[in-house]
Legacy VTK file of the C-alpha trace (Angstrom):
# vtk DataFile Version 3.0
C-alpha trace
ASCII
DATASET POLYDATA
POINTS 175 float
-59.128 16.367 -10.022
-56.874 16.963 -13.152
-58.354 20.440 -13.627
-57.802 21.155 -10.231
-54.159 20.272 -10.471
-53.877 22.291 -13.838
-55.583 25.174 -11.880
-53.557 25.154 -9.171
-50.092 24.981 -11.223
-51.546 28.059 -13.339
-52.510 30.155 -10.189
-49.049 29.194 -8.612
-47.390 30.341 -12.028
-49.021 33.817 -12.025
-48.131 34.502 -8.351
-44.337 33.265 -9.029
-44.178 35.517 -12.047
-45.026 38.567 -9.972
-42.732 37.405 -6.862
-40.041 37.129 -9.763
-40.839 40.580 -11.077
-40.471 41.813 -7.432
-37.341 40.283 -6.964
-35.729 41.598 -10.330
-36.835 44.820 -9.322
-35.305 44.661 -5.625
-32.037 43.147 -7.370
-31.841 46.217 -9.847
-32.688 48.982 -7.500
-30.004 47.864 -4.628
-27.348 47.492 -7.374
-28.184 51.138 -8.302
-28.031 52.007 -4.965
-24.598 50.305 -4.579
-23.546 52.175 -8.119
-24.443 55.669 -7.069
-23.288 55.391 -3.256
-20.021 54.104 -4.643
-19.405 56.639 -7.573
-21.208 59.548 -6.381
-20.650 59.648 -2.608
-17.875 57.006 -2.058
-19.367 55.335 0.681
-21.590 52.045 -0.557
-23.652 50.656 1.885
-22.510 46.996 2.978
-26.074 45.542 2.634
-26.740 46.342 -1.032
-24.461 43.574 -2.229
-26.175 41.094 -0.327
-29.884 41.818 -0.868
-28.808 42.190 -4.665
-27.220 38.541 -4.586
-30.210 36.970 -2.498
-32.505 38.541 -4.806
-30.710 36.956 -7.956
-31.004 33.386 -6.124
-34.753 33.912 -5.793
-34.937 35.068 -9.009
-33.091 32.535 -10.734
-34.963 29.890 -8.839
-38.252 31.342 -9.287
-37.370 31.792 -13.156
-36.325 27.925 -13.343
-39.948 27.291 -12.418
-41.560 29.676 -14.594
-39.650 28.230 -17.668
-40.494 24.914 -16.650
-44.037 25.702 -16.725
-44.220 27.255 -20.059
-41.779 24.881 -21.749
-39.111 27.209 -22.091
-36.514 25.395 -20.594
-33.608 23.989 -22.571
-34.501 21.290 -25.077
-31.485 19.630 -26.281
-31.321 18.832 -29.870
-34.460 19.824 -30.830
-33.298 21.997 -33.722
-31.129 18.952 -34.925
-33.571 15.903 -34.958
-37.197 16.322 -37.031
-40.210 16.646 -34.875
-41.219 13.188 -33.054
-43.978 10.709 -34.190
-46.565 11.086 -31.474
-45.764 7.653 -29.843
-42.074 8.866 -29.550
-43.263 12.136 -28.120
-44.832 10.357 -25.338
-41.660 8.479 -24.965
-39.490 11.654 -24.924
-42.004 13.050 -22.382
-41.476 9.841 -19.987
-37.806 10.352 -20.306
-37.943 13.954 -19.556
-40.035 13.394 -16.477
-37.921 10.900 -15.152
-35.020 13.111 -15.550
-36.811 15.934 -13.466
-37.977 13.570 -10.846
-34.285 12.300 -10.908
-32.916 15.761 -10.050
-35.738 17.363 -8.057
-36.758 14.508 -5.721
-33.451 13.898 -3.979
-33.113 17.981 -3.729
-36.343 18.158 -2.022
-35.467 15.234 0.223
-31.903 16.574 1.349
-33.430 20.138 1.719
-35.508 18.517 5.004
-33.521 15.276 5.790
-29.849 14.503 6.684
-27.698 11.851 4.975
-28.351 9.498 7.765
-31.869 10.632 8.280
-33.387 13.244 10.620
-34.575 16.629 10.088
-31.740 18.316 12.253
-29.087 17.690 9.648
-31.364 18.600 6.731
-30.027 21.641 4.458
-32.538 23.819 5.987
-32.053 22.874 9.234
-28.322 23.789 8.958
-29.046 27.066 7.085
-31.398 28.088 10.296
-28.429 28.113 12.323
-26.539 30.690 10.101
-27.294 34.292 9.759
-26.644 36.737 6.920
-23.582 38.885 8.279
-24.534 42.319 6.743
-28.353 41.676 7.187
-28.851 39.968 10.277
-31.281 37.624 8.772
-31.194 33.720 9.220
-29.910 32.271 5.977
-32.851 29.952 6.044
-34.809 32.810 4.392
-32.557 32.641 1.432
-32.107 28.812 1.385
-35.943 28.093 1.436
-35.690 29.272 -2.094
-34.187 25.827 -3.253
-37.072 23.411 -1.820
-39.858 25.702 -2.412
-38.855 26.024 -6.308
-38.421 22.174 -6.635
-41.966 21.601 -4.992
-42.949 24.238 -7.594
-41.409 22.260 -10.635
-43.015 19.099 -9.128
-46.492 20.667 -9.013
-46.079 21.854 -12.804
-44.957 18.214 -13.677
-47.810 16.868 -12.223
-50.303 19.399 -14.085
-48.040 18.197 -17.241
-49.101 14.703 -16.281
-52.825 15.621 -15.917
-52.808 17.314 -19.491
-51.752 20.816 -18.996
-50.820 21.883 -22.902
-47.466 23.267 -23.919
-47.151 26.931 -24.612
-48.568 27.998 -27.875
-50.791 25.031 -27.790
-54.748 25.012 -27.541
-55.479 23.840 -24.065
-56.521 20.220 -23.664
-60.206 19.319 -23.170
-60.712 18.016 -19.413
-63.825 16.915 -17.958
LINES 1 176
175 0 1 2 3 4 5 6 7 8 9 10 11 12 13 14 15 16 17 18 19 20 21 22 23 24 25 26 27 28 29 30 31 32 33 34 35 36 37 38 39 40 41 42 43 44 45 46 47 48 49 50 51 52 53 54 55 56 57 58 59 60 61 62 63 64 65 66 67 68 69 70 71 72 73 74 75 76 77 78 79 80 81 82 83 84 85 86 87 88 89 90 91 92 93 94 95 96 97 98 99 100 101 102 103 104 105 106 107 108 109 110 111 112 113 114 115 116 117 118 119 120 121 122 123 124 125 126 127 128 129 130 131 132 133 134 135 136 137 138 139 140 141 142 143 144 145 146 147 148 149 150 151 152 153 154 155 156 157 158 159 160 161 162 163 164 165 166 167 168 169 170 171 172 173 174
């Protein structure tokens, strides 16, 4: 079971990395279209700004999952304090896990549920009734990046608990 969780986390990490690269490329190309159309033709298309903005949202949230998986996320005070003994390392991991859960679980919950319960009042349900003005697509396609990225982070956290090794460390020996 542990190996399955780690393998799922690794596979999802590879897929998300490809999607994030595509989102960065999409953002770059739409910005370039916007620049050329604005300064060369004096007629920028209205949709490029929104496409670039939504690609940036997806890139940022998927990038957060990538940095969490590789443990490239911000580590406060690492440069100030000396390396921790093994026991304190476990305590630090437990505190970090608690902090991640404290942030991620309410975000995931309120993406689907409203303040007083019920799916109809959750963040995604509210977004499904809105449409992007210039693109004409439901805003839920942009908003779904929030719970998706949080769920991916939860999966990567489960992989850490299952023994997924930090970046640069030798992989753990699992049965």
